NULUMTI-711109 format. One record per residue: residue in three letters; z, y negated, x of N, C-alpha, C, CB in turn. Coordinates in steps of 0.05 Angstrom, whole numbers, plus 5000, padded with zeros to 4 digits. Atoms other than C-alpha are relative to their C-alpha. Glycine has a CB too. Layout:
<pts>
ALAZYXZYXZYXZYX ...
</pts>
This chain:
<pts>
MET500549765016301717262846501350245013496950054998 SER498549764990305617912852498150225008502050094979 LYS501549774992303318562882499050154975501650195018 ASN500749865025303418852811497549884987502449994981 PHE502350135012298318332789497450115012500149695005 PHE502449914986293218562841499550304994500149955030 SER500349715006294519302826498850034972502750155002 LEU501150005027293019152752497049945001501549814982 ILE502850084998286518802770498350245012499749755018 LYS501449784987284619392815499650234980501650115024 SER500249795020286019882758497949934978502750064986 ASP502150095019281719462710497250035011500649704992 LEU502549984986276119452760499150305001500149895029 SER500649714999276520212769499250104972502450155011 ALA500649915027276520302693497149934992502049884980 ALA502850085006270019912686498050175014499649705007 LYS501849834984266820312741499750284989500950015030 CYS500049725010268820982711498850024972502950104999 ARG500749975028267320832638497349884992502149884983 ASP502650125007260820442640497850125018500049695003 PRO502149884984254720852663498049805011498550204983 ALA501950204990250920202673501149855025499549794978 ALA498850134977255819972727499050125026503150024999 ARG501249894976252020052792502050015024497649845008 ASN498050004979257619852839502249794994498649935027 ILE497850185004264019452846499249714998502150045022 PHE500850284999260518802863498549924974498249955024 ASP501450045026256218862800502049934979498450244992 ILE497950055020262618882758501349735005502050235000 ILE498550244993266118322795498449754993500750005030 PHE501550245003260417832789498549974974498049975023 SER501750015023256818012725501250114974497550145005 TYR498849885024261718332675501849804987501550265007 SER498450205014264317822625502650124990498549884977 GLY497549875009269418332599502050015022499450284991 PHE498150004977272418402669500949725006498650125024 HIS499250284995272417642677502249924980497549814998 ALA498050065021276217582611502750125006499050094973 ILE497449874993281418082635501349865023499550305007 ILE498950154978282317702700501349744989497949935021 GLY498950245013283217062659502650054986498049884982 TYR497649925014288317412616502350055019499650244982 ARG497949944980292217682676501249755012498950195022 ILE499150254989292616992706501649844980497649835011 SER498650165020294516632642502650144991498249974975 HIS497649865007299617172625502249965021499550314997 PHE498150064978302917062693501449734995498650015027 PHE498850275005303916322677501650004975497849794999 TRP498549985025306216492607502850115005498550174979 LYS497449874994311716942634501949815015499650255016 ILE498250184985314316392680500449734985498949955028 LYS499550235018314515902621498249765004502949925003 LEU502050224997308615472643497850054979498849995029 LYS501749915023305515572574497649824997501650004975 PHE502350185003301014962574497850095020500849715006 ILE502049904980297615202639498850264991501450035028 ALA500949745010297215902609497949974979502450174990 ARG501950045022293715652546497549875010501349834978 PHE502350144989289115202587498150215014500849785020 ILE501549804986286915782631498750204980501750165020 SER501049825021286216242570497649884986502250064980 ASN502250135014281815732535497549975017500949734989 LEU502250034981277615622597498450265001501049935028 PHE501449744998276016372602498850074973502050215009 ARG501249955026274716392527497249874999501849904977 ILE502550155000269315862536497950155018500449715010 ILE501849874981266316242596499050274990501550045027 THR500649725007266516942566499550054971502150185010 SER500149965029266716852490501950234992497150074991 ILE497949805006272717322491502749855000500050235021 GLU497550145003279417072467502450195001500149844973 ILE497549844997285917392492502349815003499750205025 HIS497750174998292417042479501750075024501750014974 PRO498549954975296516962543502750144995500549755015 ALA497549865006302717232507499750294995501449864977 ALA500549715006299517902491500850165024497050054994 ILE499149824979302018492531497950225003502850124994 ILE502249804995296518932562500650165025497249855003 GLY499549824978297419532606497750035020500750284990 ASP502049974978293419782666497550144989501250165023 SER502549865006286320052666498849924973500450305001 PHE501150115024284019602609497149945004501549754990 PHE502950044997276519592597498849884975498650265006 ILE501450135022272519122553497050025006500849694996 ASP502849964996265219322546498449804982499150294994 HIS501550215013260318762526501949784992498550114974 GLY497650175005266218402493499649754984501049935025 VAL500450265014263017792460501350014972497049934997 GLY498850015027267117592399502650154998498250104980 LEU497449855001273218022417502349804999500250195025 VAL497650175003279917722396502550175001499949844973 ILE497449864998286917952416502149794995500350145028 GLY498050205009292617592381502550005017500750054972 GLU497650074984299117322408502050235004501449774988 THR498049794998303817902393498950285002501949994975 SER501249744996298918462407501250135025496949975003 GLU499149844977301119022453498050225005502950114996 ILE502049804993296219472489501050175023497249875007 GLY499149814979297920092530498050035023500750274988 SER501749944977294520402590497450144991501550175020 ASN502549855003287320642594498749964973500550305005 VAL501250075026284920292531497249885004501949814984 THR502750114999277620132518499349864974497950235006 MET500950145024274919612469497249895004502049764995 TYR502750105000268019382450499849734986498150214987 GLN500550275010264918732425500949984970497149935002 GLN499350075027267318392361502650134989497750074982 VAL497449895009274018762359502049784995501050205021 THR497850195005279818382328502650144997499449844974 LEU497249925004287118522337501449764988501450105027 GLY499150245014289618032285502350044982497749894985 GLY497949995020294917852236498850014972501949755003 ILE500949995028294617862160500749734987501250244984 SER499650265013293617192125501849815016501150044972 PRO498350174984296416772182500149714990499049995028 SER500050275011294516132145501949964977497249924991 LEU498150025022299316292089502950035011499550224979 ASN497250004991306716122102500150045031501550234986 SER500249964971305016052176502749935014497849835012 HIS497450084988311815722190502050235000501249764986 MET498249775002315216372169499150235018500150104971 GLN501049784983311016792217500449955030497150044994 LYS499550064972313216462281502250195012500849715004 ASN498049834986317016892332500550274987502649855002 ILE499849725011315717542294497550155008500449994969 LYS502249824993311218132308497949984978500950295004 ARG502150045020304617982272497550175006499349714998 HIS502549874991299418382311500450295007498849845024 PRO499849714995297919112326501150085027497450134996 THR499349874975300619562380498150245004503150105000 ILE501949794993295420002413501150165023497149885008 LEU498849834979298220592452497850105020501550234987 ASP501749924977295220942513497550164991501650175019 ASN502549845002288121232518498549974973500750295003 VAL501350065025285420912454497349885005501749824982 ILE502650134999278120732443499649864973497750215004 VAL500450165024276620172393497049924999501949754999 GLY502950045001269320152371499349714992498850184980 SER501050275005265119522363500449914971497149975008 GLY499750125026266819072304502450094985497650074983 ALA497649905014273319432286502049784998501250245016 GLN497850205006278919012255502650164997499349834975 ILE497449885002286019242267502049784994500850165027 LEU498650245011290518792226502950064993498649894976 GLY497249975007298018692220501650145022500350144974 PRO498249884980304118952259500050314997502849894997 ILE500249715003301619672256499650135028497650084982 LYS500249854975301120212310497750194999502650155006 VAL502149804996295120602335500950205021497249875007 GLY498849804983297521252366498350075025500550244985 LYS501349924975295721552434497650174995502050155017 ASN502549845000288821842446498449984974500750295004 SER501550035025286221592379497449845004501849854979 ARG502650145000279321312363499749844975497650215004 ILE500650175023277620742317497049955000501749735001 GLY502950015001270420762294499049714997499050164977 SER501350265002265520182294500349884972497150025007 ASN499850165025266819652239502250114981497450014985 ALA497849915017273020022213502049774996501550245014 VAL497950195005278519602181502650154997499449824974 VAL497549844999285319892199502349834990500550115028 LEU497850155012291219662156502650155001499349924972 ASN497649834999296120232166500250145027500150204977 ASP499749864975299020622224498150235003502950115002 VAL501749784993294521122259501650195017497349915014 PRO498549814983297921762285498650065026500550264984 ASP501249924975296722032354497650204995502150145018 ASN502249804999290222422368498350014975501150275005 GLN501550015025286522182306497549835004501749904977 THR502450185001279721872291499949884972497450165006 TYR500150145025279321342237497449844998502449814997 ILE502450155005273021042206500149874972497550185004 GLY500450105027270920622146501749764993500650224981 ILE498650245011273520052103501250084972498149764997 PRO498050014978279320142094499850265016502849974988 ALA500349774982279820622152501450244990501149925028 ARG498949755009281121352137499650215022498750104973 ARG500249794980282221972180497650184994502650165002 VAL502349825004276122402191500350285013497549885011 ARG499449744989278622962235502249995020497450125013 ASN497949984980284223202280498950005028501750254995 LYS500849994972283823102354502450115016499149725011 LYS497749884986288923592383499749995030500350294991 GLU500450034971285823532451498449755005498550255012 LEU501450254993283322912486497150065006501349865024 ASP502849974994275722882483499249845024498349924975 THR501050174978271622622540499249734988497650145014 PHE500650275009270021882536497349994987500249815023 ASN502550055014264721692486499749714992499850184975 PRO500250295007262020982478499949954971497549895013 TYR500050105027262920592414501750174981497250004989 GLY498149855016268421052390498950234985501249824980 ILE501249785014263621602369501150265012496950005003 THR498949754991266522302373497850215002502250104982 GLU501949794998262922942392499950164974500750195023 GLY500349845025260123362335499349824976502550164995 ARG500850135025258323182264502449914985498250184983 ILE497850115017262822732222498949964972501249745012 ASP500950035027262022792148501549774986500550264984 ASP498850225015263122172106501050114974497949774996 PRO498949895025267822362048498549894976502949944998 ASN501450115023264121892001497350134997499649695003 LYS502649875001257422202019500350294989498750015028 THR499649725009260322902009500550014970502450125015 SER499450015028263022711940497549954983502149784994 ILE502550075015256322401918498250245000498649765013 LEU501749764999252523021942501050224981499950115029 GLY498849815018257423451903499249944971503050015003 ILE500850085028256023051839497150054995500749704996 VAL502949955004248523091850499450304997498449895024 ASN500449715003248823841860500950114973501550155023 GLU499049915026253023931798498149914977502849884995 TYR501950105020248123501758497550185000499249705007 ASN502449834999242223921782500650274988499150035029 GLU499349745012245924561763500149984970502750095012 LEU499850045029247524291694497349964987501949774993 SER502750055010240424051685498450264998498549805019 PHE501449745001237724741702501050174977500550155027 LYS498949845022242525071653499149894973503149995001 LEU500950125024240524571599497150074993500349695001 LYS502849935004233124711609499850304991498449955025 SER500049725008234525461605500950044971501850165019 LEU499049995027238425361541497949914980502649834997 GLU502250105017232724951511497850214996498849745012 LYS502149795002227825521527501050224981499550125027 GLU498949795018232426021492500049914971502950075008 ILE500050115027233125571431497150004989501149715000 LYS502850005009225525501428499050284993498249885022 LYS500849735006224626251431501150094973501050195022 ILE498749925025229626351374498649864977503049935000 LYS501350165021226325791334497250124994499749715008 ASP502749895004219326091345500250274985498650045027 LYS499649755013221926771324500749974971502250165014 HIS499250065028225126481262497549904984502249785000 ASN502450105014218626111244498150234994498649795017 SER501849775004214626751253501050184977499850175026 SER498949845022219327131207499649864973503050055005 HIS500350165024218926571156497150024990500849715004 GLU502949985008211226591157499450284989498349945025 PHE500549725010211327351149501050034971501450205018 VAL498949985027215727281087498249864980502949884999 GLU501750165018211126751057497450164995499349735013 ILE502549845003204927191069500550244981498950115027 LYS499349775017208427791037500349914970502750125009 LYS499850115028210127360975497349954988501749745000 LYS502750065010202927140968498550264992498449845020 ILE501249745006200527860971501050124974500450205023 GLN498849905025205428060917499049854976503149995002 GLN501050175023203227480873497150074993500249705008 GLU502849925005195927690881499950264985498450015026 LYS499949745013197628400861500849974971502050185015 GLN499050045027201328160799497749884982502449814999 LYS502250125015195327740778497950214992498649785017 LYS501949795006190828350782501150194979499350155026 
</pts>
């Protein structure tokens, strides 16, 4: 193993210590963090993949998948200071590329699109996402296809990302959509949640429709009251005319 291999492991260990408030000490991470174990397994399998011992690489990768329930293809390219929190169900596909200082949570998928269709045409091509530096990917997020997630961006929990994400952005929802600019890097927040209130555009639209309905309903009731007043006034006038006619008829009889 090269010196670079151990420096990467050291950076991954440091990332876990810095980003997880539950991490009591280094030994706690080394012996009890399945996410860290999965990263070690990936670093080892990736080493063998690079020197063309691909069977050994896949064997090691599968062994760590069984141990950790985290699947990282040995061909994926992952930078330093990578942190997987919880991690169960996380999948990173073959042609995925991940930059430095990236954090991912459980059930995240970096996958292709319809790999079972025309699979023979998808060999040796870029099929999976590229995640640039300082990105946080929330639990359950799906990032699919050969797209790019820009630096310092956040992907919210359970988002489905199908298109490129620019730098310094936060995306949520299905399909994922931008919710606000991030011109400056926020402090780390677990599960991809950003500071401050995030308004759901769908919720805002529905509330707008409800408010408009209430306003129209109020106007309609006011109009009904005005119509009733006019009608009552008209009826009163009609009754007065009828009484006047009867008085005149009585006078004529006399």
